[in-house]
C-alpha positions in Angstrom: -9.2 -13.7 -10.6 -11.6 -14.3 -7.7 -10.0 -14.0 -4.2 -11.4 -15.3 -1.0 -9.9 -13.4 2.0 -10.3 -14.6 5.6 -9.5 -11.8 8.0 -10.5 -10.1 11.3 -12.8 -7.5 9.9 -13.1 -5.3 6.8 -16.1 -3.2 8.0 -15.0 -2.5 11.6 -11.9 -1.0 13.0 -13.0 -1.7 16.6 -10.1 -3.5 18.3 -8.9 -4.2 14.8 -5.9 -2.2 13.8 -5.6 -4.1 10.5 -8.8 -2.6 9.1 -7.2 0.3 7.3 -4.6 -2.0 5.9 -7.1 -4.5 4.6 -9.3 -1.7 3.1 -6.4 -0.1 1.3 -5.0 -3.3 -0.2 -8.3 -4.8 -1.1 -9.7 -1.6 -2.7 -6.6 -1.3 -4.8 -6.6 -4.9 -5.8 -10.2 -4.5 -6.9 -9.2 -1.5 -9.0 -6.7 -3.8 -10.8 -9.6 -6.2 -11.7 -9.6 -8.7 -8.8 -13.0 -9.7 -7.3 -12.6 -10.1 -3.5 -14.9 -11.7 -1.0 -13.9 -11.0 2.6 -15.0 -13.5 5.2 -15.0 -12.3 8.8 -16.4 -13.6 12.0 -19.1 -11.9 14.1 -16.7 -11.5 17.0 -15.6 -8.9 19.6 -18.6 -6.7 19.1 -17.1 -5.5 15.8 -20.4 -5.7 13.9 -22.0 -3.5 16.5 -19.2 -0.9 15.9 -19.0 -0.9 12.1 -17.5 2.3 10.7 -18.2 1.5 7.0 -21.1 -0.1 5.2 -20.3 -3.1 2.9 -18.1 -1.5 0.2 -18.7 -1.6 -3.5 -15.1 -2.9 -4.0 -15.5 -6.1 -2.0 -18.2 -8.6 -1.0 -18.4 -9.1 2.8 -19.6 -12.4 4.3 -20.0 -12.4 8.1 -20.2 -15.8 9.7 -21.0 -16.8 13.4 -18.1 -16.9 15.8 -19.8 -19.2 18.3 -20.3 -22.3 16.1 -18.3 -24.2 13.5 -21.2 -24.4 11.0 -20.7 -20.9 9.7 -17.0 -21.2 9.1 -17.5 -24.6 7.3 -20.0 -23.0 5.0 -17.7 -20.0 4.4 -14.8 -22.4 3.5 -17.0 -24.4 1.2 -18.1 -21.3 -0.7 -14.5 -19.9 -0.8 -13.2 -23.1 -2.3 -14.4 -21.9 -5.8 -12.0 -18.9 -5.7 -8.7 -19.0 -7.6 -6.8 -17.7 -4.6 -7.7 -18.2 -0.9 -5.9 -16.0 1.7 -5.8 -16.7 5.4 -4.8 -13.6 7.4 -3.3 -14.0 10.9 -5.3 -12.8 13.9 -8.8 -13.6 12.6 -9.6 -14.1 16.3 -11.7 -17.3 16.1 -11.0 -20.6 14.3 -7.5 -19.4 13.4 -5.8 -22.8 13.7 -8.7 -24.5 11.9 -8.6 -22.0 9.0 -4.8 -22.2 8.7 -4.9 -26.0 8.4 -8.0 -26.2 6.1 -6.9 -23.4 3.7 -3.4 -24.8 3.4 -5.1 -28.1 2.5 -7.1 -26.5 -0.3 -4.0 -25.9 -2.5 -4.3 -27.5 -5.9 -3.0 -26.9 -9.5 -6.1 -24.6 -10.1 -6.3 -23.0 -6.7 -3.5 -21.1 -4.9 -3.3 -20.3 -1.2 -1.6 -17.6 0.8 -1.0 -16.7 4.4 -1.0 -13.0 5.1 0.7 -12.2 8.4 -0.3 -8.9 9.8 1.7 -9.5 13.0 4.8 -11.4 11.7 7.0 -10.7 14.8 4.4 -12.2 17.1 3.8 -15.2 14.9 7.5 -15.9 14.4 8.3 -15.5 18.1 5.5 -17.9 19.0 6.7 -20.6 16.5 10.3 -20.2 17.6 9.3 -20.6 21.2 7.3 -23.8 20.4 8.7 -25.9 17.6 5.6 -28.1 18.0 3.3 -25.2 17.1 1.0 -26.7 14.4 1.4 -23.6 12.2 5.1 -24.4 11.7 4.3 -27.5 9.6 1.8 -25.6 7.5 4.1 -22.7 6.4 5.6 -24.7 3.4 2.2 -25.6 2.2 1.3 -22.0 1.3 2.2 -20.7 -2.1 3.0 -17.3 -0.6 3.5 -15.7 2.8 2.7 -12.0 2.6 3.6 -9.9 5.6 2.5 -6.5 6.9 6.2 -5.6 7.4 9.4 -6.8 8.9 11.8 -6.6 6.0 14.8 -9.0 5.6 14.6 -10.2 9.2 11.1 -11.5 8.7 11.7 -12.8 5.2 14.8 -14.8 6.3 12.9 -16.2 9.3 10.0 -17.4 7.2 12.3 -18.8 4.6 14.2 -20.7 7.3 10.8 -22.2 8.4 10.2 -23.5 4.8 8.2 -20.7 3.2 8.1 -21.0 -0.6 8.0 -17.2 -0.9 7.8 -14.5 1.7 7.1 -11.0 0.5 6.6 -7.9 2.7 3.6 -5.8 1.6 4.0 -2.7 3.8 1.3 -0.4 5.1 0.5 2.5 2.8 -1.8 5.4 2.1 -5.3 5.3 0.8 -5.7 8.9 -0.2 -9.4 8.3 -0.8 -9.9 8.0 3.0 -6.9 9.8 4.5 -6.2 13.4 3.5 -5.7 16.9 5.0 -8.7 18.5 6.7 -9.2 21.5 8.9 -8.3 21.2 12.6 -11.0 20.3 15.0 -11.1 21.8 18.5 -11.8 18.5 20.4 -8.7 16.9 18.9 -6.2 19.9 19.3 -3.0 19.1 21.2 0.7 19.6 21.2 1.3 15.8 20.9 -1.3 13.2 20.0 -1.1 9.4 20.1 -3.7 7.0 18.7 -3.5 3.3 19.6 -5.3 0.7 21.5 -3.8 -0.5 24.8 -1.8 -3.6 24.2 0.7 -5.4 26.5 3.3 -5.4 23.7 3.0 -1.6 23.5 2.1 -0.2 26.9 5.7 0.2 28.3 6.7 2.1 25.2 3.7 4.4 25.5 4.7 5.1 29.1 8.3 5.9 27.9 7.5 8.0 24.8 4.1 9.6 25.6 2.9 9.5 29.2 6.4 10.2 30.7 6.9 13.3 28.5 3.4 14.5 29.3 4.1 14.3 33.0 7.3 16.3 32.4 5.6 19.1 30.6 2.4 19.9 32.6 1.8 23.1 30.7 1.4 21.4 27.3 -1.6 19.5 26.1 -1.4 15.8 25.2 -4.2 13.7 23.5 -4.5 9.9 23.9 -6.9 8.1 21.6 -7.8 4.4 21.6 -9.6 1.8 23.5 -8.5 0.2 26.8 -6.9 3.2 28.5 -9.7 4.1 30.9 -7.9 3.0 34.1 -4.4 4.0 33.0 -2.9 6.5 35.4 -2.1 9.8 33.5 -1.5 13.4 34.4 -4.2 16.1 34.0 -2.7 17.4 30.8 -3.5 14.1 29.0 -7.0 14.0 27.5 -8.2 10.6 26.6 -10.6 9.8 23.8 -11.9 6.2 23.7 -12.2 4.4 20.3 -11.6 7.0 17.6 -13.5 5.8 14.5 -11.7 5.8 11.2 -13.8 8.7 9.9 -12.3 10.9 12.6 -8.7 10.0 12.0 -8.1 12.8 9.5 -9.3 15.4 12.1 -7.3 13.7 14.8 -4.1 13.9 12.8 -4.6 17.4 11.5 -5.4 19.0 14.8 -2.1 18.3 16.6 1.2 20.1 16.5 2.8 16.6 16.1 1.4 13.1 15.9 3.3 10.3 17.8 3.9 6.8 16.5 4.8 4.2 19.1 5.7 0.8 17.7 4.8 -2.4 19.6 7.9 -3.8 21.2 8.1 -6.8 18.8 7.6 -4.6 15.7 10.4 -2.3 16.9 12.7 -5.2 17.5 12.3 -6.6 14.0 12.3 -3.2 12.3 11.0 -2.3 8.9 7.4 -2.2 10.2 5.9 1.2 9.7 2.4 1.2 11.4 -0.8 2.1 9.5 -1.0 5.2 11.6 2.3 6.6 10.1 0.8 6.6 6.6 -2.6 7.9 7.8 -0.9 10.8 9.4 1.4 11.5 6.5 -1.6 11.4 4.2 -3.2 14.1 6.4 -0.1 16.2 6.2 0.7 15.8 9.9 4.1 16.3 11.5 5.0 12.8 12.6 7.2 12.0 15.6 8.1 8.3 15.8 10.1 6.0 18.1 13.2 4.7 16.4 13.1 1.4 14.5 15.5 0.0 11.9 14.5 0.9 8.4 12.7 4.2 9.0 14.8 5.9 6.2 13.4 3.4 3.7 10.0 5.1 4.1 10.6 8.7 5.2 13.7 10.8 5.6 14.5 11.4 9.3 14.7 15.1 10.2 13.0 16.4 7.0 10.0 14.1 6.5 9.6 12.5 9.9 11.0 13.2 13.4 12.6 10.4 15.4 13.2 9.9 19.1 14.9 6.9 20.8 13.6 7.6 24.3 11.3 9.9 26.3 14.1 12.5 26.8 14.4 12.8 23.0 10.7 13.2 22.7 10.9 16.2 25.1 13.8 17.6 23.1 11.9 17.4 19.8 8.8 18.9 21.4 10.7 21.8 23.0 12.3 22.7 19.6 9.2 22.3 17.5 7.0 25.2 16.3 4.1 25.5 14.0 6.2 26.5 11.0 8.6 23.6 11.2 5.8 21.2 11.9 4.0 22.3 8.8 7.1 22.0 6.6 7.7 18.4 7.9 4.1 17.5 7.4 4.0 18.7 3.8 7.2 16.8 3.0 5.7 13.6 4.5 2.6 14.1 2.5 4.6 14.4 -0.8 6.6 11.2 0.0 3.5 9.2 1.0 1.4 10.2 -2.0 4.3 9.6 -4.5 5.8 6.4 -3.1 3.6 4.8 -0.5 0.1 4.4 -1.9 -1.9 1.2 -1.7 -2.1 1.3 -5.4 1.6 0.7 -5.4 1.3 -2.0 -2.8 -1.4 -3.8 -4.8 0.9 -3.7 -7.9 3.5 -5.6 -5.7 0.9 -8.2 -4.8 0.0 -8.7 -8.4 3.6 -9.0 -9.4 4.0 -11.8 -6.8 0.9 -13.6 -8.0 2.2 -13.5 -11.5 5.6 -14.9 -10.4 7.7 -11.8 -10.6 9.1 -11.8 -7.1 11.9 -9.4 -8.0 9.4 -6.7 -9.0 7.3 -7.5 -5.9 10.1 -6.8 -3.5 9.9 -3.3 -2.0 
């Protein structure tokens, strides 16, 4: 089957946290025999900050973001595919693409909406029943989501979705794996994430607050947008960390912190891409609490969990190199056996073939 996929970017992770997810899913679908064309806009300077070349496992079409002609041409070309996917958060022409792709559904052409930020989408629609997307949901054959579990599935079904299937983040072991520590990324606790309004207060609570309380320890903050954020001297900031450096970033810290966005934590069942990247690198992961963690990793033995900044401090004060290594190895074994993108792609294929029970994680 030929698949046309409209998303934010496949070739650049710059201000694009979904890049690793897209790459893992699409590479694995290609390995199962699907031919994918990924359509992305030339927006937000992403083409200037590419971190991969056009891959062998997908064809990439970049269209202009400042005029409608390019997106019309992309849609016209995509209409020959057997499945057309519109991802959330493309960044330009989102409403237009949602409407036009839903309208392309036919007996010979299926359409899907792939929500990489389901909590935000659902909260937006619930806050405004007149949101144009609400009327489009029943027109898609499938809604796939980046996460969210039963709360997201039930919310989408209540809005008329034919099928809603979570396809969780996973590990692409071809790109994320253990490497030797690198001095510039060494720390006691590292956090990687762009500065976003929906996350910042939780970063203050789980990362910057504990850093201020432990001035003798070294903390590393990676990601774009933090330049003017007040922080103590023991917090080193690295701007955008390219995907190629993520293994070194994860392998050079005593522990790697995951901080969920507020909406993701509220819905639960939403493990971030970073969790599986770090697990694939054999890192010791410390995460904020969210419902459903135990579905992915066993708290205490495969992942460490904190509900607030004080618990972060308690974990850090009790953690040593030996225990961190044991937890990191356990996370690596779980990720490589149960949470690969090859497995996630099999779930997508099961859904496309009508086997929803097998698709459910």
